[in-house]
C-alpha positions in Angstrom: -0.3 -0.1 0.0 1.4 3.3 -1.1 2.3 6.0 1.9 0.1 8.5 0.6 -3.0 6.2 1.1 -1.8 5.3 4.7 -1.6 9.0 4.7 -5.2 9.1 3.8 -6.5 6.3 5.8 -4.5 8.0 9.4 -6.7 11.6 8.4 -9.6 10.1 8.1 -9.1 7.7 11.6 -7.7 10.8 13.2 -4.3 8.9 13.7 -2.1 11.8 13.6 0.8 10.8 15.7 1.0 7.3 13.7 1.2 9.2 10.5 4.2 11.2 12.0 5.8 8.5 12.7 5.6 6.8 9.6 5.7 10.1 7.5 9.4 10.8 9.5 10.7 7.3 9.4 8.6 5.4 6.9 9.3 1.7 7.2 11.4 0.2 4.9 9.4 -2.5 3.9 5.9 -1.9 1.9 2.6 -1.9 4.4 0.5 -5.0 3.6 -2.3 -6.2 5.7 -4.3 -9.0 5.3 -6.7 -8.3 8.7 -6.7 -10.2 11.3 -3.5 -12.5 10.6 -4.1 -16.0 12.0 -7.8 -15.4 13.0 -11.1 -14.8 11.6 -11.7 -11.5 10.0 -15.7 -12.3 10.2 -17.8 -13.6 13.2 -21.3 -13.6 13.2 -21.7 -11.8 9.8 -19.5 -9.1 11.8 -16.7 -7.9 9.9 -13.5 -7.1 12.2 -11.5 -6.9 9.6 -10.8 -3.2 9.9 -9.6 -3.9 13.7 -6.7 -6.0 12.2 -6.1 -3.7 9.3 -5.4 -1.1 11.8 -3.3 -3.7 13.9 -1.3 -4.1 11.3 -0.9 -0.9 10.2 0.5 -0.1 14.1 2.4 -3.6 14.2 4.2 -2.3 10.7 5.3 1.3 11.4 6.6 -0.1 15.1 10.2 0.0 16.5 11.9 -2.7 17.9 11.6 -2.4 21.6 8.4 0.0 21.9 6.9 -2.8 24.4 4.4 0.0 25.7 3.3 0.9 22.2 3.1 -2.8 21.3 1.1 -3.0 24.3 -1.0 -0.1 23.6 -1.9 -1.4 19.7 -3.0 -4.9 21.4 -5.3 -3.1 23.6 -6.7 -0.8 21.2 -7.3 -3.8 19.1 -9.4 -5.9 22.1 -11.0 -2.9 22.6 -12.4 -2.5 18.7 -13.4 -6.2 18.5 -15.1 -6.5 21.6 -17.2 -3.2 20.2 -17.7 -4.5 17.0 -18.5 -7.9 18.2 -20.8 -6.7 21.7 -18.7 -9.1 23.2 -15.3 -9.8 24.8 -16.0 -13.8 23.9 -13.8 -13.5 20.8 -12.1 -10.2 21.8 -10.3 -11.7 25.1 -8.2 -15.0 22.9 -7.5 -12.1 19.9 -5.7 -10.6 22.8 -3.7 -13.0 24.3 -3.1 -14.5 20.5 -1.5 -11.2 19.6 0.5 -10.6 22.9 2.1 -14.3 22.4 2.4 -14.4 18.5 3.1 -10.6 17.7 6.1 -10.8 20.0 9.2 -9.0 18.0 11.1 -11.9 19.4 9.7 -14.7 17.4 11.1 -12.5 13.8 7.9 -13.9 11.9 6.5 -11.7 9.2 4.2 -10.0 11.3 5.9 -9.6 14.5 6.0 -6.1 16.0 8.2 -3.6 13.9 7.5 -5.9 10.9 8.0 -3.0 8.4 11.1 -2.2 9.9 14.5 -3.6 9.8 15.9 -4.9 12.7 19.3 -2.8 13.0 17.1 0.9 13.6 17.0 2.1 16.5 13.8 2.5 18.9 11.9 5.7 19.1 9.8 5.6 21.9 6.4 6.7 21.1 4.5 9.3 22.8 1.0 8.5 23.5 -2.1 7.2 21.5 -1.3 5.2 18.5 
């Protein structure tokens, strides 16, 4: 996905801080998302794809070592999925899955910071995401 489209998405969703982070130091790898990696994108005819997409965007832009920013991204995923489904029954297992499966130490294609080379220094995220 090209940066101008990411900028539009961030503007539409008021993710100004996330866009500033991306704009000031774009990740070296192109952004791509499959929605909720390793999880369902729809449950009982309710789409949760957008929640997974935004979570992927935050993971892509993340820097290695940003443990608090990653926790915030995961918590926002939990809250968004719970709101969309009006239930925590799927949101909580989803949260626990990303906490374990998204750890940067696993170094898989969807780990925290997947858009950045591991050699880039960590830059702390201020607040929000």
